[in-house]
C-alpha positions, 0 to 999 in steps of 0.5 A, spaced: 500 500 499 503 507 498 502 511 504 501 519 501 502 524 507 498 531 504 499 537 509 492 542 510 492 549 513 484 547 510 485 553 505 481 552 498 489 550 495 490 545 501 483 542 499 485 542 492 492 539 493 488 533 497 483 532 491 489 532 486 492 527 490 486 522 491 484 523 483 491 522 481 491 516 485 484 513 483 486 506 481 492 506 486 491 502 494 493 508 498 493 510 505 492 517 505 495 521 512 492 528 512 496 533 517 495 539 520 501 542 524 499 548 529 503 552 532 502 559 536 507 563 531 502 561 525 497 565 528 502 571 529 501 570 536 508 569 540 508 576 543 506 573 549 511 570 553 508 567 560 506 559 560 500 561 562 498 564 556 502 559 550 498 554 555 491 558 552 493 559 545 495 552 544 489 549 547 485 554 542 490 552 536 489 544 539 481 545 539 480 548 532 485 543 529 481 537 531 475 540 530 476 542 522 480 535 521 473 531 524 469 535 519 474 533 513 474 527 515 467 526 516 466 530 508 470 524 505 467 518 509 460 521 506 463 523 499 469 519 497 467 512 496 473 508 493 475 502 496 482 502 494 482 509 499 483 510 507 484 516 510 486 518 516 487 525 519 492 527 524 493 533 528 500 535 532 503 541 535 510 544 533 513 547 526 510 544 520 517 542 518 518 537 525 511 534 523 512 532 517 518 529 518 516 526 524 510 523 520 514 521 513 519 516 519 513 514 523 509 512 518 514 509 512 511 515 508 512 514 500 510 521 497 508 528 501 503 532 497 503 539 498 499 546 496 503 552 494 498 557 496 495 558 503 490 560 508 492 567 508 492 568 500 498 571 500 502 566 496 510 569 497 509 569 505 506 562 505 511 559 501 517 563 504 513 561 510 512 553 509 513 550 502 519 552 501 521 550 509 519 543 507 522 543 501 529 545 504 528 540 510 525 533 507 531 531 502 529 524 502 522 523 500 518 525 494 514 531 494 509 533 489 507 542 490 501 542 487 499 550 484 493 554 486 488 553 482 490 546 478 484 541 476 487 535 474 483 530 470 488 526 466 495 525 466 496 525 458 505 527 459 510 527 464 515 532 463 522 530 466 527 536 467 535 535 466 541 537 464 544 530 464 550 533 468 549 527 473 548 520 473 541 517 473 541 512 479 537 505 480 530 507 482 531 515 483 526 515 478 521 510 481 516 515 482 515 518 475 515 511 472 510 509 476 505 515 475 507 514 467 506 506 468 499 507 472 496 512 467 500 509 461 502 516 459 509 517 456 515 521 459 518 527 455 525 528 457 527 536 456 533 539 457 534 547 458 540 549 455 544 555 452 547 550 447 545 543 446 552 539 444 553 534 450 559 532 452 561 525 453 559 525 460 552 528 458 552 523 452 553 516 457 548 519 462 542 521 457 544 513 455 544 511 462 537 514 462 534 511 456 536 504 459 532 506 466 526 508 462 526 503 457 519 500 458 515 508 458 514 511 451 520 516 451 521 522 447 526 528 448 525 536 447 530 542 448 528 548 451 533 554 449 535 558 456 531 566 457 533 568 462 532 562 467 531 555 468 524 556 471 522 561 466 524 557 460 520 551 463 515 554 464 514 557 458 515 551 455 509 548 460 504 553 458 504 550 450 505 544 452 500 538 454 503 536 460 500 535 467 506 533 471 513 535 471 519 531 475 525 535 476 531 531 481 533 536 486 541 535 484 539 539 478 537 545 482 543 545 486 547 545 478 544 552 477 544 555 484 552 554 483 552 556 476 548 563 475 545 563 482 538 561 481 533 558 486 530 553 481 526 549 486 523 555 490 521 558 483 519 552 479 514 550 485 512 558 486 511 559 478 509 553 475 502 552 473 502 544 474 504 540 479 512 539 480 514 532 483 521 534 486 525 527 486 529 526 492 537 525 490 
């Protein structure tokens, strides 16, 4: 059984990320863990330093979290009848990054799914304080970031962005392969570069990638570098029918070193389709 952790702050976008998860894995036996983490800073109430005041605050947040999760669980009990799916809710005090790490370890989570805009409606603020922190701290679990307003219907193509600079390890691409096979979708390999002449190392890595994906319908496309990597990819996505974009974390570290671009942050923030960040 696949174990999927989905975070929520009860916003419209976090609901959408849950619906996306349920639809993407509609034909897969899954246990979905819906997590809400709460702490006083989430409501800007850290001004008081007294133990009594913090106790009252935590008690209030705890009751709110449990009440909302109970209503959410009831909704899915009534409205989600997929026999392949099991849904649990978890209310946890503390920072989101700590809560996520704890649940991943405790429940042997296969995939983390998060929305990229929260209850504040301020995308930059929410992303900076939550999703990006998780992207930075959770490095050994695949993370699917779902943009606000994304309406998943069917997975036609999975995009995989790479520069072929690093070798592709065994099982590294398994989450992408799983999605492609689940939806009988092709994988389109996109290479962002100023020029597309591959070095011997890149060519060797490309051949290894083809070998790793030998059972998948593959295609290759070059994307001219414009301004930065994320802009180049997003411009291409706008004219493509792909439903999910995959990227391995070591790709973003390469671009950060070369041109100082935080590719992970920008892709999670600006992409119009879900981005699957694969652990390196």
